[in-house]
Each structure stands twice: as C-alpha cells, then as structure tokens.
mmCIF file of the N, C-alpha and C atoms, coordinates in Angstrom:
data_MODEL
# 
_entry.id   MODEL 
# 
loop_
_atom_site.group_PDB 
_atom_site.id 
_atom_site.type_symbol 
_atom_site.label_atom_id 
_atom_site.label_alt_id 
_atom_site.label_comp_id 
_atom_site.label_asym_id 
_atom_site.label_entity_id 
_atom_site.label_seq_id 
_atom_site.pdbx_PDB_ins_code 
_atom_site.Cartn_x 
_atom_site.Cartn_y 
_atom_site.Cartn_z 
_atom_site.occupancy 
_atom_site.B_iso_or_equiv 
_atom_site.pdbx_formal_charge 
_atom_site.auth_seq_id 
_atom_site.auth_comp_id 
_atom_site.auth_asym_id 
_atom_site.auth_atom_id 
_atom_site.pdbx_PDB_model_num 
ATOM 1   N N  . MET A 1 1  ? -19.200 24.615  12.595 1.00 0.00 ? 1  MET A N  1 
ATOM 2   C CA . MET A 1 1  ? -19.982 23.596  11.923 1.00 0.00 ? 1  MET A CA 1 
ATOM 3   C C  . MET A 1 1  ? -19.729 23.709  10.413 1.00 0.00 ? 1  MET A C  1 
ATOM 4   N N  . PHE A 1 2  ? -19.626 22.560  9.756  1.00 0.00 ? 2  PHE A N  1 
ATOM 5   C CA . PHE A 1 2  ? -19.445 22.518  8.308  1.00 0.00 ? 2  PHE A CA 1 
ATOM 6   C C  . PHE A 1 2  ? -20.756 22.126  7.652  1.00 0.00 ? 2  PHE A C  1 
ATOM 7   N N  . TYR A 1 3  ? -20.944 22.609  6.434  1.00 0.00 ? 3  TYR A N  1 
ATOM 8   C CA . TYR A 1 3  ? -22.155 22.272  5.700  1.00 0.00 ? 3  TYR A CA 1 
ATOM 9   C C  . TYR A 1 3  ? -21.866 22.321  4.210  1.00 0.00 ? 3  TYR A C  1 
ATOM 10  N N  . VAL A 1 4  ? -22.778 21.745  3.450  1.00 0.00 ? 4  VAL A N  1 
ATOM 11  C CA . VAL A 1 4  ? -22.727 21.791  1.995  1.00 0.00 ? 4  VAL A CA 1 
ATOM 12  C C  . VAL A 1 4  ? -23.809 22.763  1.543  1.00 0.00 ? 4  VAL A C  1 
ATOM 13  N N  . LYS A 1 5  ? -23.473 23.582  0.562  1.00 0.00 ? 5  LYS A N  1 
ATOM 14  C CA . LYS A 1 5  ? -24.423 24.575  0.064  1.00 0.00 ? 5  LYS A CA 1 
ATOM 15  C C  . LYS A 1 5  ? -24.526 24.416  -1.449 1.00 0.00 ? 5  LYS A C  1 
ATOM 16  N N  . GLU A 1 6  ? -25.749 24.327  -1.936 1.00 0.00 ? 6  GLU A N  1 
ATOM 17  C CA . GLU A 1 6  ? -25.982 24.158  -3.371 1.00 0.00 ? 6  GLU A CA 1 
ATOM 18  C C  . GLU A 1 6  ? -27.051 25.144  -3.817 1.00 0.00 ? 6  GLU A C  1 
ATOM 19  N N  . LYS A 1 7  ? -26.755 25.878  -4.875 1.00 0.00 ? 7  LYS A N  1 
ATOM 20  C CA . LYS A 1 7  ? -27.745 26.798  -5.437 1.00 0.00 ? 7  LYS A CA 1 
ATOM 21  C C  . LYS A 1 7  ? -28.635 25.995  -6.382 1.00 0.00 ? 7  LYS A C  1 
ATOM 22  N N  . VAL A 1 8  ? -29.928 25.894  -6.060 1.00 0.00 ? 8  VAL A N  1 
ATOM 23  C CA . VAL A 1 8  ? -30.856 25.124  -6.890 1.00 0.00 ? 8  VAL A CA 1 
ATOM 24  C C  . VAL A 1 8  ? -31.627 26.004  -7.868 1.00 0.00 ? 8  VAL A C  1 
ATOM 25  N N  . SER A 1 9  ? -31.623 27.291  -7.618 1.00 0.00 ? 9  SER A N  1 
ATOM 26  C CA . SER A 1 9  ? -32.206 28.264  -8.541 1.00 0.00 ? 9  SER A CA 1 
ATOM 27  C C  . SER A 1 9  ? -31.583 29.623  -8.188 1.00 0.00 ? 9  SER A C  1 
ATOM 28  N N  . PRO A 1 10 ? -31.811 30.628  -9.007 1.00 0.00 ? 10 PRO A N  1 
ATOM 29  C CA . PRO A 1 10 ? -31.213 31.936  -8.704 1.00 0.00 ? 10 PRO A CA 1 
ATOM 30  C C  . PRO A 1 10 ? -31.600 32.494  -7.330 1.00 0.00 ? 10 PRO A C  1 
ATOM 31  N N  . SER A 1 11 ? -32.731 32.064  -6.804 1.00 0.00 ? 11 SER A N  1 
ATOM 32  C CA . SER A 1 11 ? -33.190 32.619  -5.522 1.00 0.00 ? 11 SER A CA 1 
ATOM 33  C C  . SER A 1 11 ? -33.201 31.613  -4.374 1.00 0.00 ? 11 SER A C  1 
ATOM 34  N N  . VAL A 1 12 ? -32.793 30.364  -4.627 1.00 0.00 ? 12 VAL A N  1 
ATOM 35  C CA . VAL A 1 12 ? -32.874 29.343  -3.582 1.00 0.00 ? 12 VAL A CA 1 
ATOM 36  C C  . VAL A 1 12 ? -31.541 28.627  -3.422 1.00 0.00 ? 12 VAL A C  1 
ATOM 37  N N  . ASP A 1 13 ? -31.034 28.642  -2.190 1.00 0.00 ? 13 ASP A N  1 
ATOM 38  C CA . ASP A 1 13 ? -29.861 27.862  -1.805 1.00 0.00 ? 13 ASP A CA 1 
ATOM 39  C C  . ASP A 1 13 ? -30.312 26.792  -0.816 1.00 0.00 ? 13 ASP A C  1 
ATOM 40  N N  . VAL A 1 14 ? -29.751 25.605  -0.931 1.00 0.00 ? 14 VAL A N  1 
ATOM 41  C CA . VAL A 1 14 ? -30.020 24.531  0.030  1.00 0.00 ? 14 VAL A CA 1 
ATOM 42  C C  . VAL A 1 14 ? -28.736 24.274  0.798  1.00 0.00 ? 14 VAL A C  1 
ATOM 43  N N  . THR A 1 15 ? -28.828 24.230  2.121  1.00 0.00 ? 15 THR A N  1 
ATOM 44  C CA . THR A 1 15 ? -27.665 23.905  2.948  1.00 0.00 ? 15 THR A CA 1 
ATOM 45  C C  . THR A 1 15 ? -27.972 22.664  3.773  1.00 0.00 ? 15 THR A C  1 
ATOM 46  N N  . VAL A 1 16 ? -26.965 21.804  3.899  1.00 0.00 ? 16 VAL A N  1 
ATOM 47  C CA . VAL A 1 16 ? -27.093 20.586  4.692  1.00 0.00 ? 16 VAL A CA 1 
ATOM 48  C C  . VAL A 1 16 ? -25.864 20.493  5.590  1.00 0.00 ? 16 VAL A C  1 
ATOM 49  N N  . ASP A 1 17 ? -26.095 20.401  6.898  1.00 0.00 ? 17 ASP A N  1 
ATOM 50  C CA . ASP A 1 17 ? -24.991 20.245  7.841  1.00 0.00 ? 17 ASP A CA 1 
ATOM 51  C C  . ASP A 1 17 ? -24.290 18.920  7.607  1.00 0.00 ? 17 ASP A C  1 
ATOM 52  N N  . ILE A 1 18 ? -22.969 18.926  7.729  1.00 0.00 ? 18 ILE A N  1 
ATOM 53  C CA . ILE A 1 18 ? -22.189 17.701  7.591  1.00 0.00 ? 18 ILE A CA 1 
ATOM 54  C C  . ILE A 1 18 ? -21.984 17.108  8.982  1.00 0.00 ? 18 ILE A C  1 
ATOM 55  N N  . HIS A 1 19 ? -22.425 15.878  9.139  1.00 0.00 ? 19 HIS A N  1 
ATOM 56  C CA . HIS A 1 19 ? -22.269 15.136  10.392 1.00 0.00 ? 19 HIS A CA 1 
ATOM 57  C C  . HIS A 1 19 ? -21.543 13.827  10.077 1.00 0.00 ? 19 HIS A C  1 
ATOM 58  N N  . ASP A 1 20 ? -21.270 13.055  11.106 1.00 0.00 ? 20 ASP A N  1 
ATOM 59  C CA . ASP A 1 20 ? -20.559 11.788  10.894 1.00 0.00 ? 20 ASP A CA 1 
ATOM 60  C C  . ASP A 1 20 ? -21.434 10.707  10.285 1.00 0.00 ? 20 ASP A C  1 
ATOM 61  N N  . ASP A 1 21 ? -22.720 10.976  10.085 1.00 0.00 ? 21 ASP A N  1 
ATOM 62  C CA . ASP A 1 21 ? -23.606 9.951   9.531  1.00 0.00 ? 21 ASP A CA 1 
ATOM 63  C C  . ASP A 1 21 ? -24.270 10.364  8.216  1.00 0.00 ? 21 ASP A C  1 
ATOM 64  N N  . ASN A 1 22 ? -23.789 11.445  7.590  1.00 0.00 ? 22 ASN A N  1 
ATOM 65  C CA . ASN A 1 22 ? -24.439 11.863  6.345  1.00 0.00 ? 22 ASN A CA 1 
ATOM 66  C C  . ASN A 1 22 ? -23.446 12.197  5.224  1.00 0.00 ? 22 ASN A C  1 
ATOM 67  N N  . VAL A 1 23 ? -22.277 11.564  5.252  1.00 0.00 ? 23 VAL A N  1 
ATOM 68  C CA . VAL A 1 23 ? -21.289 11.783  4.195  1.00 0.00 ? 23 VAL A CA 1 
ATOM 69  C C  . VAL A 1 23 ? -21.141 10.484  3.411  1.00 0.00 ? 23 VAL A C  1 
ATOM 70  N N  . PHE A 1 24 ? -21.304 10.574  2.104  1.00 0.00 ? 24 PHE A N  1 
ATOM 71  C CA . PHE A 1 24 ? -21.283 9.398   1.250  1.00 0.00 ? 24 PHE A CA 1 
ATOM 72  C C  . PHE A 1 24 ? -20.476 9.682   -0.009 1.00 0.00 ? 24 PHE A C  1 
ATOM 73  N N  . CYS A 1 25 ? -20.046 8.621   -0.661 1.00 0.00 ? 25 CYS A N  1 
ATOM 74  C CA . CYS A 1 25 ? -19.435 8.724   -1.988 1.00 0.00 ? 25 CYS A CA 1 
ATOM 75  C C  . CYS A 1 25 ? -19.905 7.516   -2.788 1.00 0.00 ? 25 CYS A C  1 
ATOM 76  N N  . THR A 1 26 ? -19.458 7.442   -4.017 1.00 0.00 ? 26 THR A N  1 
ATOM 77  C CA . THR A 1 26 ? -19.807 6.336   -4.896 1.00 0.00 ? 26 THR A CA 1 
ATOM 78  C C  . THR A 1 26 ? -18.568 5.489   -5.131 1.00 0.00 ? 26 THR A C  1 
ATOM 79  N N  . CYS A 1 27 ? -18.691 4.169   -4.979 1.00 0.00 ? 27 CYS A N  1 
ATOM 80  C CA . CYS A 1 27 ? -17.576 3.255   -5.234 1.00 0.00 ? 27 CYS A CA 1 
ATOM 81  C C  . CYS A 1 27 ? -17.149 3.421   -6.694 1.00 0.00 ? 27 CYS A C  1 
ATOM 82  N N  . PRO A 1 28 ? -15.848 3.662   -6.933 1.00 0.00 ? 28 PRO A N  1 
ATOM 83  C CA . PRO A 1 28 ? -15.396 3.864   -8.310 1.00 0.00 ? 28 PRO A CA 1 
ATOM 84  C C  . PRO A 1 28 ? -15.442 2.602   -9.166 1.00 0.00 ? 28 PRO A C  1 
ATOM 85  N N  . ASN A 1 29 ? -15.630 1.447   -8.542 1.00 0.00 ? 29 ASN A N  1 
ATOM 86  C CA . ASN A 1 29 ? -15.666 0.196   -9.290 1.00 0.00 ? 29 ASN A CA 1 
ATOM 87  C C  . ASN A 1 29 ? -17.091 -0.214  -9.664 1.00 0.00 ? 29 ASN A C  1 
ATOM 88  N N  . CYS A 1 30 ? -17.969 -0.312  -8.664 1.00 0.00 ? 30 CYS A N  1 
ATOM 89  C CA . CYS A 1 30 ? -19.326 -0.820  -8.940 1.00 0.00 ? 30 CYS A CA 1 
ATOM 90  C C  . CYS A 1 30 ? -20.411 0.249   -8.903 1.00 0.00 ? 30 CYS A C  1 
ATOM 91  N N  . GLY A 1 31 ? -20.080 1.430   -8.362 1.00 0.00 ? 31 GLY A N  1 
ATOM 92  C CA . GLY A 1 31 ? -21.040 2.523   -8.347 1.00 0.00 ? 31 GLY A CA 1 
ATOM 93  C C  . GLY A 1 31 ? -21.991 2.552   -7.173 1.00 0.00 ? 31 GLY A C  1 
ATOM 94  N N  . CYS A 1 32 ? -21.841 1.629   -6.216 1.00 0.00 ? 32 CYS A N  1 
ATOM 95  C CA . CYS A 1 32 ? -22.759 1.636   -5.073 1.00 0.00 ? 32 CYS A CA 1 
ATOM 96  C C  . CYS A 1 32 ? -22.388 2.766   -4.107 1.00 0.00 ? 32 CYS A C  1 
ATOM 97  N N  . GLU A 1 33 ? -23.342 3.143   -3.278 1.00 0.00 ? 33 GLU A N  1 
ATOM 98  C CA . GLU A 1 33 ? -23.141 4.205   -2.307 1.00 0.00 ? 33 GLU A CA 1 
ATOM 99  C C  . GLU A 1 33 ? -22.339 3.678   -1.117 1.00 0.00 ? 33 GLU A C  1 
ATOM 100 N N  . VAL A 1 34 ? -21.336 4.468   -0.677 1.00 0.00 ? 34 VAL A N  1 
ATOM 101 C CA . VAL A 1 34 ? -20.473 4.081   0.428  1.00 0.00 ? 34 VAL A CA 1 
ATOM 102 C C  . VAL A 1 34 ? -20.530 5.180   1.481  1.00 0.00 ? 34 VAL A C  1 
ATOM 103 N N  . GLU A 1 35 ? -20.867 4.816   2.719  1.00 0.00 ? 35 GLU A N  1 
ATOM 104 C CA . GLU A 1 35 ? -20.869 5.794   3.806  1.00 0.00 ? 35 GLU A CA 1 
ATOM 105 C C  . GLU A 1 35 ? -19.426 6.058   4.232  1.00 0.00 ? 35 GLU A C  1 
ATOM 106 N N  . ILE A 1 36 ? -19.091 7.325   4.454  1.00 0.00 ? 36 ILE A N  1 
ATOM 107 C CA . ILE A 1 36 ? -17.724 7.738   4.735  1.00 0.00 ? 36 ILE A CA 1 
ATOM 108 C C  . ILE A 1 36 ? -17.619 8.335   6.130  1.00 0.00 ? 36 ILE A C  1 
ATOM 109 N N  . ASP A 1 37 ? -16.579 7.952   6.851  1.00 0.00 ? 37 ASP A N  1 
ATOM 110 C CA . ASP A 1 37 ? -16.214 8.588   8.116  1.00 0.00 ? 37 ASP A CA 1 
ATOM 111 C C  . ASP A 1 37 ? -15.054 9.528   7.787  1.00 0.00 ? 37 ASP A C  1 
ATOM 112 N N  . LEU A 1 38 ? -15.325 10.819  7.712  1.00 0.00 ? 38 LEU A N  1 
ATOM 113 C CA . LEU A 1 38 ? -14.303 11.778  7.305  1.00 0.00 ? 38 LEU A CA 1 
ATOM 114 C C  . LEU A 1 38 ? -13.113 11.809  8.261  1.00 0.00 ? 38 LEU A C  1 
ATOM 115 N N  . VAL A 1 39 ? -13.356 11.631  9.547  1.00 0.00 ? 39 VAL A N  1 
ATOM 116 C CA . VAL A 1 39 ? -12.258 11.618  10.520 1.00 0.00 ? 39 VAL A CA 1 
ATOM 117 C C  . VAL A 1 39 ? -11.304 10.474  10.218 1.00 0.00 ? 39 VAL A C  1 
ATOM 118 N N  . GLU A 1 40 ? -11.854 9.292   9.979  1.00 0.00 ? 40 GLU A N  1 
ATOM 119 C CA . GLU A 1 40 ? -11.014 8.134   9.661  1.00 0.00 ? 40 GLU A CA 1 
ATOM 120 C C  . GLU A 1 40 ? -10.324 8.309   8.307  1.00 0.00 ? 40 GLU A C  1 
ATOM 121 N N  . LEU A 1 41 ? -11.056 8.790   7.333  1.00 0.00 ? 41 LEU A N  1 
ATOM 122 C CA . LEU A 1 41 ? -10.516 8.934   5.983  1.00 0.00 ? 41 LEU A CA 1 
ATOM 123 C C  . LEU A 1 41 ? -9.309  9.866   5.948  1.00 0.00 ? 41 LEU A C  1 
ATOM 124 N N  . PHE A 1 42 ? -9.361  10.940  6.714  1.00 0.00 ? 42 PHE A N  1 
ATOM 125 C CA . PHE A 1 42 ? -8.293  11.933  6.675  1.00 0.00 ? 42 PHE A CA 1 
ATOM 126 C C  . PHE A 1 42 ? -7.398  11.891  7.906  1.00 0.00 ? 42 PHE A C  1 
ATOM 127 N N  . SER A 1 43 ? -7.421  10.793  8.638  1.00 0.00 ? 43 SER A N  1 
ATOM 128 C CA . SER A 1 43 ? -6.651  10.691  9.880  1.00 0.00 ? 43 SER A CA 1 
ATOM 129 C C  . SER A 1 43 ? -5.144  10.767  9.669  1.00 0.00 ? 43 SER A C  1 
ATOM 130 N N  . ASN A 1 44 ? -4.661  10.422  8.487  1.00 0.00 ? 44 ASN A N  1 
ATOM 131 C CA . ASN A 1 44 ? -3.215  10.491  8.241  1.00 0.00 ? 44 ASN A CA 1 
ATOM 132 C C  . ASN A 1 44 ? -2.762  11.884  7.810  1.00 0.00 ? 44 ASN A C  1 
ATOM 133 N N  . GLY A 1 45 ? -3.696  12.817  7.652  1.00 0.00 ? 45 GLY A N  1 
ATOM 134 C CA . GLY A 1 45 ? -3.360  14.183  7.309  1.00 0.00 ? 45 GLY A CA 1 
ATOM 135 C C  . GLY A 1 45 ? -3.020  14.414  5.854  1.00 0.00 ? 45 GLY A C  1 
ATOM 136 N N  . GLU A 1 46 ? -3.192  13.410  5.008  1.00 0.00 ? 46 GLU A N  1 
ATOM 137 C CA . GLU A 1 46 ? -2.805  13.544  3.609  1.00 0.00 ? 46 GLU A CA 1 
ATOM 138 C C  . GLU A 1 46 ? -3.963  13.437  2.630  1.00 0.00 ? 46 GLU A C  1 
ATOM 139 N N  . GLY A 1 47 ? -5.185  13.373  3.096  1.00 0.00 ? 47 GLY A N  1 
ATOM 140 C CA . GLY A 1 47 ? -6.316  13.192  2.192  1.00 0.00 ? 47 GLY A CA 1 
ATOM 141 C C  . GLY A 1 47 ? -6.789  14.482  1.563  1.00 0.00 ? 47 GLY A C  1 
ATOM 142 N N  . ASP A 1 48 ? -7.474  14.347  0.452  1.00 0.00 ? 48 ASP A N  1 
ATOM 143 C CA . ASP A 1 48 ? -8.152  15.479  -0.172 1.00 0.00 ? 48 ASP A CA 1 
ATOM 144 C C  . ASP A 1 48 ? -9.432  14.963  -0.817 1.00 0.00 ? 48 ASP A C  1 
ATOM 145 N N  . LEU A 1 49 ? -10.462 15.775  -0.827 1.00 0.00 ? 49 LEU A N  1 
ATOM 146 C CA . LEU A 1 49 ? -11.763 15.332  -1.331 1.00 0.00 ? 49 LEU A CA 1 
ATOM 147 C C  . LEU A 1 49 ? -11.766 15.073  -2.828 1.00 0.00 ? 49 LEU A C  1 
ATOM 148 N N  . TYR A 1 50 ? -10.913 15.736  -3.586 1.00 0.00 ? 50 TYR A N  1 
ATOM 149 C CA . TYR A 1 50 ? -10.916 15.578  -5.039 1.00 0.00 ? 50 TYR A CA 1 
ATOM 150 C C  . TYR A 1 50 ? -10.093 14.396  -5.512 1.00 0.00 ? 50 TYR A C  1 
ATOM 151 N N  . GLY A 1 51 ? -9.058  14.033  -4.780 1.00 0.00 ? 51 GLY A N  1 
ATOM 152 C CA . GLY A 1 51 ? -8.173  12.965  -5.230 1.00 0.00 ? 51 GLY A CA 1 
ATOM 153 C C  . GLY A 1 51 ? -8.363  11.654  -4.498 1.00 0.00 ? 51 GLY A C  1 
ATOM 154 N N  . THR A 1 52 ? -9.413  11.543  -3.699 1.00 0.00 ? 52 THR A N  1 
ATOM 155 C CA . THR A 1 52 ? -9.625  10.346  -2.889 1.00 0.00 ? 52 THR A CA 1 
ATOM 156 C C  . THR A 1 52 ? -10.807 9.546   -3.411 1.00 0.00 ? 52 THR A C  1 
ATOM 157 N N  . SER A 1 53 ? -10.602 8.238   -3.578 1.00 0.00 ? 53 SER A N  1 
ATOM 158 C CA . SER A 1 53 ? -11.687 7.319   -3.943 1.00 0.00 ? 53 SER A CA 1 
ATOM 159 C C  . SER A 1 53 ? -11.820 6.295   -2.833 1.00 0.00 ? 53 SER A C  1 
ATOM 160 N N  . VAL A 1 54 ? -13.052 5.915   -2.543 1.00 0.00 ? 54 VAL A N  1 
ATOM 161 C CA . VAL A 1 54 ? -13.304 4.905   -1.517 1.00 0.00 ? 54 VAL A CA 1 
ATOM 162 C C  . VAL A 1 54 ? -14.111 3.783   -2.144 1.00 0.00 ? 54 VAL A C  1 
ATOM 163 N N  . TYR A 1 55 ? -13.562 2.582   -2.085 1.00 0.00 ? 55 TYR A N  1 
ATOM 164 C CA . TYR A 1 55 ? -14.242 1.404   -2.615 1.00 0.00 ? 55 TYR A CA 1 
ATOM 165 C C  . TYR A 1 55 ? -15.197 0.838   -1.572 1.00 0.00 ? 55 TYR A C  1 
ATOM 166 N N  . CYS A 1 56 ? -16.271 0.211   -2.013 1.00 0.00 ? 56 CYS A N  1 
ATOM 167 C CA . CYS A 1 56 ? -17.171 -0.488  -1.100 1.00 0.00 ? 56 CYS A CA 1 
ATOM 168 C C  . CYS A 1 56 ? -16.435 -1.708  -0.544 1.00 0.00 ? 56 CYS A C  1 
ATOM 169 N N  . SER A 1 57 ? -16.994 -2.339  0.481  1.00 0.00 ? 57 SER A N  1 
ATOM 170 C CA . SER A 1 57 ? -16.295 -3.460  1.127  1.00 0.00 ? 57 SER A CA 1 
ATOM 171 C C  . SER A 1 57 ? -16.073 -4.630  0.177  1.00 0.00 ? 57 SER A C  1 
ATOM 172 N N  . GLU A 1 58 ? -17.038 -4.927  -0.680 1.00 0.00 ? 58 GLU A N  1 
ATOM 173 C CA . GLU A 1 58 ? -16.868 -6.048  -1.611 1.00 0.00 ? 58 GLU A CA 1 
ATOM 174 C C  . GLU A 1 58 ? -15.778 -5.771  -2.640 1.00 0.00 ? 58 GLU A C  1 
ATOM 175 N N  . CYS A 1 59 ? -15.792 -4.574  -3.211 1.00 0.00 ? 59 CYS A N  1 
ATOM 176 C CA . CYS A 1 59 ? -14.769 -4.229  -4.197 1.00 0.00 ? 59 CYS A CA 1 
ATOM 177 C C  . CYS A 1 59 ? -13.397 -4.110  -3.538 1.00 0.00 ? 59 CYS A C  1 
ATOM 178 N N  . SER A 1 60 ? -13.355 -3.658  -2.289 1.00 0.00 ? 60 SER A N  1 
ATOM 179 C CA . SER A 1 60 ? -12.082 -3.583  -1.552 1.00 0.00 ? 60 SER A CA 1 
ATOM 180 C C  . SER A 1 60 ? -11.482 -4.970  -1.378 1.00 0.00 ? 60 SER A C  1 
ATOM 181 N N  . LYS A 1 61 ? -12.320 -5.936  -1.016 1.00 0.00 ? 61 LYS A N  1 
ATOM 182 C CA . LYS A 1 61 ? -11.840 -7.317  -0.855 1.00 0.00 ? 61 LYS A CA 1 
ATOM 183 C C  . LYS A 1 61 ? -11.266 -7.843  -2.166 1.00 0.00 ? 61 LYS A C  1 
ATOM 184 N N  . THR A 1 62 ? -11.981 -7.603  -3.256 1.00 0.00 ? 62 THR A N  1 
ATOM 185 C CA . THR A 1 62 ? -11.530 -8.046  -4.578 1.00 0.00 ? 62 THR A CA 1 
ATOM 186 C C  . THR A 1 62 ? -10.210 -7.371  -4.944 1.00 0.00 ? 62 THR A C  1 
ATOM 187 N N  . LYS A 1 63 ? -10.134 -6.077  -4.718 1.00 0.00 ? 63 LYS A N  1 
ATOM 188 C CA . LYS A 1 63 ? -8.921  -5.317  -5.044 1.00 0.00 ? 63 LYS A CA 1 
ATOM 189 C C  . LYS A 1 63 ? -7.726  -5.814  -4.227 1.00 0.00 ? 63 LYS A C  1 
ATOM 190 N N  . LEU A 1 64 ? -7.925  -6.078  -2.937 1.00 0.00 ? 64 LEU A N  1 
ATOM 191 C CA . LEU A 1 64 ? -6.839  -6.578  -2.089 1.00 0.00 ? 64 LEU A CA 1 
ATOM 192 C C  . LEU A 1 64 ? -6.378  -7.964  -2.528 1.00 0.00 ? 64 LEU A C  1 
ATOM 193 N N  . LYS A 1 65 ? -7.316  -8.814  -2.937 1.00 0.00 ? 65 LYS A N  1 
ATOM 194 C CA . LYS A 1 65 ? -6.950  -10.146 -3.436 1.00 0.00 ? 65 LYS A CA 1 
ATOM 195 C C  . LYS A 1 65 ? -6.102  -10.023 -4.700 1.00 0.00 ? 65 LYS A C  1 
ATOM 196 N N  . GLU A 1 66 ? -6.486  -9.111  -5.599 1.00 0.00 ? 66 GLU A N  1 
ATOM 197 C CA . GLU A 1 66 ? -5.718  -8.894  -6.829 1.00 0.00 ? 66 GLU A CA 1 
ATOM 198 C C  . GLU A 1 66 ? -4.301  -8.424  -6.514 1.00 0.00 ? 66 GLU A C  1 
ATOM 199 N N  . LEU A 1 67 ? -4.172  -7.501  -5.564 1.00 0.00 ? 67 LEU A N  1 
ATOM 200 C CA . LEU A 1 67 ? -2.850  -7.016  -5.175 1.00 0.00 ? 67 LEU A CA 1 
ATOM 201 C C  . LEU A 1 67 ? -2.006  -8.140  -4.583 1.00 0.00 ? 67 LEU A C  1 
ATOM 202 N N  . LYS A 1 68 ? -2.640  -8.964  -3.738 1.00 0.00 ? 68 LYS A N  1 
ATOM 203 C CA . LYS A 1 68 ? -1.926  -10.075 -3.110 1.00 0.00 ? 68 LYS A CA 1 
ATOM 204 C C  . LYS A 1 68 ? -1.420  -11.053 -4.167 1.00 0.00 ? 68 LYS A C  1 
ATOM 205 N N  . LYS A 1 69 ? -2.241  -11.352 -5.180 1.00 0.00 ? 69 LYS A N  1 
ATOM 206 C CA . LYS A 1 69 ? -1.829  -12.247 -6.272 1.00 0.00 ? 69 LYS A CA 1 
ATOM 207 C C  . LYS A 1 69 ? -0.621  -11.697 -7.016 1.00 0.00 ? 69 LYS A C  1 
ATOM 208 N N  . ARG A 1 70 ? -0.541  -10.376 -7.114 1.00 0.00 ? 70 ARG A N  1 
ATOM 209 C CA . ARG A 1 70 ? 0.579   -9.737  -7.809 1.00 0.00 ? 70 ARG A CA 1 
ATOM 210 C C  . ARG A 1 70 ? 1.791   -9.553  -6.891 1.00 0.00 ? 70 ARG A C  1 
ATOM 211 N N  . GLY A 1 71 ? 1.674   -10.020 -5.648 1.00 0.00 ? 71 GLY A N  1 
ATOM 212 C CA . GLY A 1 71 ? 2.795   -9.931  -4.705 1.00 0.00 ? 71 GLY A CA 1 
ATOM 213 C C  . GLY A 1 71 ? 2.942   -8.576  -4.054 1.00 0.00 ? 71 GLY A C  1 
ATOM 214 N N  . ILE A 1 72 ? 1.890   -7.767  -4.091 1.00 0.00 ? 72 ILE A N  1 
ATOM 215 C CA . ILE A 1 72 ? 1.936   -6.445  -3.491 1.00 0.00 ? 72 ILE A CA 1 
ATOM 216 C C  . ILE A 1 72 ? 1.260   -6.515  -2.123 1.00 0.00 ? 72 ILE A C  1 
ATOM 217 N N  . GLN A 1 73 ? 2.004   -6.161  -1.091 1.00 0.00 ? 73 GLN A N  1 
ATOM 218 C CA . GLN A 1 73 ? 1.468   -6.148  0.262  1.00 0.00 ? 73 GLN A CA 1 
ATOM 219 C C  . GLN A 1 73 ? 0.865   -4.781  0.533  1.00 0.00 ? 73 GLN A C  1 
ATOM 220 N N  . TYR A 1 74 ? -0.311  -4.763  1.133  1.00 0.00 ? 74 TYR A N  1 
ATOM 221 C CA . TYR A 1 74 ? -0.953  -3.509  1.468  1.00 0.00 ? 74 TYR A CA 1 
ATOM 222 C C  . TYR A 1 74 ? -1.267  -3.509  2.940  1.00 0.00 ? 74 TYR A C  1 
ATOM 223 N N  . ASP A 1 75 ? -0.868  -2.449  3.609  1.00 0.00 ? 75 ASP A N  1 
ATOM 224 C CA . ASP A 1 75 ? -1.154  -2.268  5.025  1.00 0.00 ? 75 ASP A CA 1 
ATOM 225 C C  . ASP A 1 75 ? -1.730  -0.871  5.187  1.00 0.00 ? 75 ASP A C  1 
ATOM 226 N N  . ASN A 1 76 ? -2.969  -0.773  5.634  1.00 0.00 ? 76 ASN A N  1 
ATOM 227 C CA . ASN A 1 76 ? -3.620  0.534   5.720  1.00 0.00 ? 76 ASN A CA 1 
ATOM 228 C C  . ASN A 1 76 ? -3.354  1.263   7.024  1.00 0.00 ? 76 ASN A C  1 
ATOM 229 N N  . LYS A 1 77 ? -2.369  0.864   7.761  1.00 0.00 ? 77 LYS A N  1 
ATOM 230 C CA . LYS A 1 77 ? -2.058  1.529   9.032  1.00 0.00 ? 77 LYS A CA 1 
ATOM 231 C C  . LYS A 1 77 ? -1.178  2.718   8.825  1.00 0.00 ? 77 LYS A C  1 
# 
C-alpha cells in the first residue's frame, strides 16, 4: 500500500493512504483541482510526478484547439 506522509509538527505525522479516488493536482492554466487516475497517467511507463502537469478538461480543450490551429496533431494514444 502507498501513502503520503507529512510532518505537521515535531511530534505529529499525518499519513493518508493513496487510492484511485484521492489523488489530485492543480491545473497549470486555471488553477482548478483535477482528479488524477495514476494508473492511466503513468500507463506508458514514462511519467514522473515532478515533471508531469495535468490540465482540466476545459483547459485541455482550449489547448488542443490552439495546437490544431498551429497545424500540430496530437494523439494521446
């Protein structure tokens, strides 16, 4: 089992188990909270928690439209 551990004071640690329904990040564009499926995110075997950003669905749509206008094709498969 994986968990997150944070020291909140010299004598108190808080641990939270990581499940498929409690992992979140912040959209780098608008700042809203985005729920993350870690299995899906790292399914290609190349992900890392420090170098990965996940956009919310609205910002993703906007970003894909911008890429399409610039003639850049994106396929997430």
